[in-house]
N, C-alpha and C positions, 0 to 999 in steps of 0.2 A: 458280805462282800457283793458288790454289784456285778452284773454280768460283764460290764465294760472293764472294771478293775480286774476281774478274773481273766478276761481275755488278754489284757496287757501283761499280767503275771505269767500266763501261759506262753505268750509270745517271747517274753524275756527268757523263760526257761528253755526255749527252743534255740536260742542264740548259742553259738559255739562256746564263747568264753564262760558265761554263767553255767552252762551245762558241764563244761570241763571242771570248773571250780567246785561245783556241788559233788560231782562224781569222784573227784580226787579226794575231797574231804571225807566222803563216805568210805572210800577204799582205805584211807589211813585209819579212820575210826574203827572200821571192821577188823582190820589187821591188828590193831591194838587190842580190841576186845577178844579176838581169838588167842592172842598171845597171853592174855591174863587167864585164860582157861586151861593152859597147859604150862607145866613147869619146864618143858623142853623148848619153848619158843620165847624169845625175848620180845615183849610187846613193843618196846620203844624202837628196836631195830626193824621189826615188821612194819610198824606205822611209817617210819621214815622211808623205808625202801618202797612201800606202796605209793607214798606221796610223790617221790621223785621219779618213779618208773611209769606212771600213767602218761600215755601219749594220746594225741588227738585222733589217731587211727589205730585199728587193731593190729594191722601188720607191722606198724612201727613199734608197737608195744611188744609184739612177739620178738622182734629183733632186739629191742632194748632189754627185755627181760633176760634173754639168753646171754647177751653181752654183759649185762649187769652181774649176773650170777658168776659167769666165768671170770670177769674182771675182779670181783670181790675175792673169789677163791685164790686167784693168783696173788692179789695184793696182800691178803691175809697171810698166806704162806710166807711171802717175803718178809712181812712184818714180824712174824715169829722168828725168822732167821735173824733179822736185824736186832730183835730184843735179846736173842740168845748170844749174839756176838758183841753187842754194844751195851746191853742192859736196858731197862726201861728208862729211856731218856728222850730229850727233844731231838737229839741227833738220830736216834733210831726211827722216830716218827718222821723226821725229814726224809730219811732214806726210803722209808716205806711209801711215802706220798709221791716222791719222785718216780718210783717204780710204777705207782698207780697211773701217773700221767703217761709214762712210756707204754704201759699196757693198753691204756685207752687209745693211744695213737695207733698201735698195732691193730686194735680191734675196730678202728675207725669210729670211735664214739664221739669225737669232737670235743670241744672245750667243756661244754655243759656235761657231757657224759663223763669226762675225766674228773670233774668236780664231784659228780654224783658217786662215782666209784670211790673217790678219796674219802668222802663223808661216811659212806657205808663201811669202809675199811676201818676208820677210826672207831665207829660204833661196834664193829665186830670184835676188833682187838681189845677194846675196852678203854675207858678214860685214863687208865693208868698203864696201858699196854700190858694188861694182865692176861694170862691164858686161862683163867678160871672160867668154867662154864662156856667155853668157846662154841660148843655145839648148839647151845641155845640161841646164840646170836646168828650162827649160820642158818639155823632153821628159821629164824626171824627173817632173814634175807629171802629164803625160799617162799615163805608164806606171803610176804609183801609183794614179791614179784608175781606170784600166781594171782593174787587179788588184783594187782594192776593190770594183768593180762585180761582178766574177766571184765573189769570195769571199762577198759579201753574199747571193748566191743560195742559199748553203748554210748561212747562220747559223741559220736556223730552217726545219725541214722543213714542206712544205705551203705553201699560199697564205695570205696575211693574212686574207682573208675566210673561208677554210676553217677556220683556227684560231679565229677569232672565233665562227663558227657552232658548232664543237665545244664551245667554252667556254660559250657561252650556253645551249646545249641541256643541258649539265651542270647549270647553275643552275636550269633549268626542272625537271629531275629532282629536284634538291634541294628545290625548293618543293613539289613533289608529295609527296615523302617526309615533309616537315615537316607538311603538312596531314594526311597519313595518320597520323602519330604522334600528333598532337593529337586526331584523331577517335577513335583507339583508347583514348587516355588518358581521354577523357570518359566512355566506357562502363566501362572497367576500374576507374575510381576513383569511379563513381557520381556524377559531376558535381562532385566535390570537387577543386579546383585548388590545388596547392602553389606557394609563391613560387619554390622552386628550379626546378620544371618550367617555370613561366611565364617566368622570367628566361632559362632555357636556350632556350626557343622564340624569345623576342625576339632574343636574341643571334644565333641561327641565321638568323632572317629578315633582320636588319640586315646580316649578313655576305653573304647572298645578294644583297641590294640593292647593297651596296658593290662586290661582284665584278662584278655586272651593269653598274654605272656605269663601272667600269674597262674592261670589254669594249666598252662603247659607244664609248669613245675609240678602241679598236682598229678597230672597224667604221667609224667616221668616217674614220680614217686610211686604211683600205682603199678607201673610196669616193673619197677624194682621190687615192690612189695609182693609181687606175684611169687617170688621165690620164698617168701616167708609165710604167707597167709593162704589158707585153703579157701578163703572167701573171694580171692581174686583169681580169675582165669587169665592166663598169660595172653591168649589170643584176643580175648575181649579187651583187656587193658591196652594191648598194642593197637587195636582198631580205634579205640578212643583217642590214643595219642595221635594217630594218623588224622583223625577228624580235627583235632586241635590244630595240627599243622596246616590243614586245609583252610580252616577258619582264620588262622594267623596270616596266611598268605593273602587271603581276601582282605583282611583288615589293613595290612600294609599298603595294598593298592588303594584302598579307600582313603587312607590318610593322604596319599599322594594326590588323589583327585581333589580332596578338600583343600589342599594347599594351592593347587592350580586355581580353584575357584576363589580362594582368598586373594590371590594376586590379581585376578580379574576384577574383584570387587574393589580393591584399592585404587584401580584406575578409573572407577566410576563411569564406565561406559556400558551401555546396554548392548546385548548381542544383536546381530542383524536379524531382520524379519525372517521368520521360518526356522532359523537355527535353534532358537530356544525351544520351540515346539518339537523339533526333530530330536534334539538331545534329550529332551524330557522323555520322549518315547523310549529312547535307548536306556536311560537310567531306570525307568519303571520296569522295563523288560528284564534288565539285569537284576533288579531287586526281586522280581518274581522268581528268577532262577535261584538266587540265594535262599529265598524262603522255601522253595521246593526241595533244595538239597538239605536244608535244616530239618524239614519235616521228615524226610527219608532217614536222616541220621538218628532220629529218636529211636527208630527200630533197628537200623543197620548203620552203625557209625562208619564214616569214611566211604560210604557207597556214593560213587560219583553219578552224575546225570548222563543219560544217554544222549548222544548227539542228535538223535532223531526225536527227542522229547519235544512236546509243544512249546515249553518255555524256552528251550534252546533255539528252536526254529524262530520264535518271535524275536528273541534277542539278536539273532544273526540277521534277520530281515530288517529290523529297525536300524541296526548298525550300518548295513549297506546303504539304506536310504539316506541316513545322516551323512555318511562318508561322501556320497555323491553331491550332496548339497554343500558340504564344507569345502570340497575341492573347487567349487565354482566361486568361492569368495575371493574378493580382491584385497580385502583388508588383512594384513599379516597377523595381527594380534588375535582376532577371533578365529582365524584359520589355525593358528598354533594351539589355542585353547581347545577348539573342537577336536583337532587331531589327537591331542594329548588325552582328552576324556574318552575318545573312542578307543584308543589303544588300551587304556586302563580297563574299560568295560570288557574289551575282548580278553584281556589278561584274566579278569575275574571269571568269565565263563569258561576259559580254558582250564583254570584251576578247578572249577566245579565239575568239569567233565573229565578230569584226570590227565589233562595234557600239559601239565606244568612240570 
């Protein structure tokens, strides 16, 4: 195998889905193998439980394993009661599975969790709702859940809040790079904006916001997971969530700025002399502030910038200079555009300094 092919294979193995697939299959196969070694463990039940209990994160698997075992025990007990009252029949199975869904609802397992509990209860109770060797199937559930728990630790490297932080800092860097690109374009094109450029900027800003919104869910999940996993510190997870909210507020403002620029580009009118250069300085200074905060966040999530920091002073100074120039404009349209961009850049720096 060539080094290039090996590199591609390694890259594929590091992707979340292939990694989850391989580890889930390994958990199921291992559970089955362990079941065959002991007459007290059902290999089929152990394998199925392991397969359906593996989750992309360790803390989610801890939660899932606990709920899975509890749900199966409750469902199995009711199934035995149903069999005793109604006999081994479809009616008894129907009643048992309805209780599984009710139990899953109380345990907040969701629809997928309810199905998983129902499937496992069928396996535990037996294909003919028999009570023979029930302990072997219950032990199978325990073995499968424990293996799923172990495997879930390796499904994704790092901690959930650590991954969320790395991802959101990347979005902050993208926001800084976008503002830098816009700032350079204003001077290089003498204030003339093209539809193609403006559309590209807006697409990039909206993608940054969309990715940040997705990361916010991961951060919220990490905060929730701190109750289940010893790998997640509650304070650290909360700090990452605060950082995500800070970046989200920045991204929302950035989208607003790009929409204003898109409207200006549609009118196909160049900015007045001096205005493009002045606004460019403001955008570049704001980009520098975003980059500075992102760099700080790598070590201390959600740490805001000091008002006396150099980047903040540069942003404030360039914004004041640009505001003085914009106020002297006679043309309403560039005045409104300049005023809107200046307000938005001020909003971003206020966000970065914690004044939002």
